[in-house]
N, C-alpha and C positions, 0 to 999 in steps of 0.2 A: 389495422393491427391484426384483425382476424385473418386476413389474407396472408400476412407474413407468418403467422403462427401455423396456418394450415399448409403452407408451402415450404416449411423448414425441411432441411435435409436430415438433420439430426436433432434429437430432443434437446440436447444441451445447447444447440445453436439458437434456440428460440428465446425471445424475451420472457421474463418471468410472467406467470399468469396474472392477468388483471381482469377485473370485471368491467367491461366497457360501460355497463349501465351505471355502476357506482363510482367510477374513476373519472377524474377530471381530464380534460383534453391535454393539459400540461403533463400529467403523470403518464398518460399513454404516449404522448409525443416523446418524453424523455426516454422511456423504455425502448421505443422504436429507434430513436437516434443512437442509443448505446448499442443496440443490436446491429444497426447498420454499420456503425464504426467497427465493431468487432468482425462482422462479416467482410467488410472492405479490407481489413488487415489480413484476414485469413486468405482472401483471394490474392492479395499481393504476395503473401508468403508462398502460396501454391504456384503462382507464376514464376517467382524467383527459383523455386525448387525445380520447376519444369525446365527453365533456362539452364540451370546448373546441370540437370540430368542430360540435356542435349549436348552441352559442352563436354561433359564427362564421357559420353558415348563417342563423341567425335575424337577426343583425346585417346581413348582406349583403342579405337579403330586405327588411328595413326600409329600408336605404339605397337600394335600387333602387325600392321602391314610391313613395317621396316624389317624386323627379323624374319618374317615369312618370305619376303621377296629375296632377302639375302640368302636364306637357306635354299630357296628354289634355284637361284643363280649358281651357287656352289655345286649343288647336286647335279644340275643339268650339265654343267661344265665337266664334271667327273664322268657322267654317263656318256658324254660325247667324245670321250677319249682321254680326258684329263686324269682319269684314274690310273693310267699307266705312265703318266709323266711324273717322275720322281721330284721334279722341281716345284710342283704345285699340289700333288695329291694329298700329302699329309697336311700341308698348310690349309688347304680348303676344308678338309675334314675337321680340323681344329676350329676354324672359323664357324663352320656350320654348328658344331657342338656348342660354342659360346652363344650363338644366337638361340639355340634350343634352350639353354639355361636362362636366357633372357625371357623367352616365352613362358617358361615355368615360373619365373619370378612374377610376371604379370598375372598369370593365373592364380598364383598364391595370394597376391594382393586382392584380386577380385573375390576370392573365397573368404579372405579375412573380412573384407567390407561386408559381404553378405552375412557372415556370422555375427558381426557387430550389429548390423541392422536388425537382425532377428533375435538378438540376445542369446546367441548360441556359442559365443566365444568362451572357450575354456582355457584358463591359465594354469600352467604347471610350474609352480614356483619352486625355486631351489636356490641355494647359495652358490655363487660363482664369482670369478674375478672379471670385472667389467673390462679391464684393460686387456686381459688375455683374449676375451671375446672380440674386442675391437681389432686386435692384431690378426685374428683369424679372418675377419671381414676384409681387412686391408689386403691380405694374401689372396683372398677370393677375387678381389677386384683389381689385382695387380696388372693383369694383361689388358684390361679395359683402360686403366689409367695410363699404361704405357703407350697405347695408341694415340693419346692426346698429349703425351709427354707431361702428364699431370702427376705431381708428387703427393702422396698421402703419407703423413707422418704425425708423430705426437709432438706436442709442445714440450719445452724443456722441463716444465713443472709437472709433467704427467709421467714421472718415472717410478711411481709406486703402484702397488696393487690396490684396487678398490673392490672390496667385497660387498656384494649387494644380494638382496633376496628378491628375486623376480622371476618372470618367465624368460628363460634365456633365449629361446627361439624367437619370441616376440621382440625382444630387445635387439637380437641379431638382425631381424627384418627392418627394424627402425633404422639402425646404424647403416645397413646396406642401402636403404633407400636414400638416406641423407648423403652418403658418400657418392652414390651413383649420380644423384642430382648435382653434386658439387663437380663431378667429372664432366657430366653432360653439359651443364650450363656455365661452368667456370671457364676461366681463360686457359687457352693452350699454353703450354710451358709455365703453367701456374702451379700452385700448391695449396693443399688443404691441411690445416693443422687441427689436431684433436686434443682437447684437454678435459680434465675431470675436476669437479669442485665438490667438496664436502659442504652440504648445506646445513650441517649441524642439526639435522632432524632424524638422524639414524639412517639416512639414505644418501646415495651418491648420485649426482646428476652429470650428464655429459652434454657438451655442446660442440658443434662443428665450427 
């Protein structure tokens, strides 16, 4: 018991103080067992977080490589003479620009995650039309959806305005991520329908 108490990493991790001279073996054993169980759970949690972080870094690396390689390919092609080819120069510049926007989205996501982890996220709430915001996101992703012939549209019952009080840019990012994932992982020649539901608690919710 003394060895465990002396070797603790944090004060809160140690078992409650017991006087080994005046405590029974059962009391000391119970405290040590509880401490061991708690420590074991914390170790499992840390290992799980470590594995998640490794997977997360792997995913981010993959997500960054794709647009970077695409941009490199388009720019090198233009520098090698494609810039003067009217059949491809404008098209390649547009594709490079789209991939740069994709990189910016990834960076924004990473910045948001970092701010949330450090409690620095600031919300700028205002009243806005949720459907109008969703329409803007659909327009932003129109070219990406067209590449996979994927249709983004509203359900028939989503024909009215939904006024909400929230951080518009944060909601925009959520909608953009949801719809981008629907395009990326959905079926080609498929469609994604958006609808809104009044939950009768003074707020509107949206689901894809």
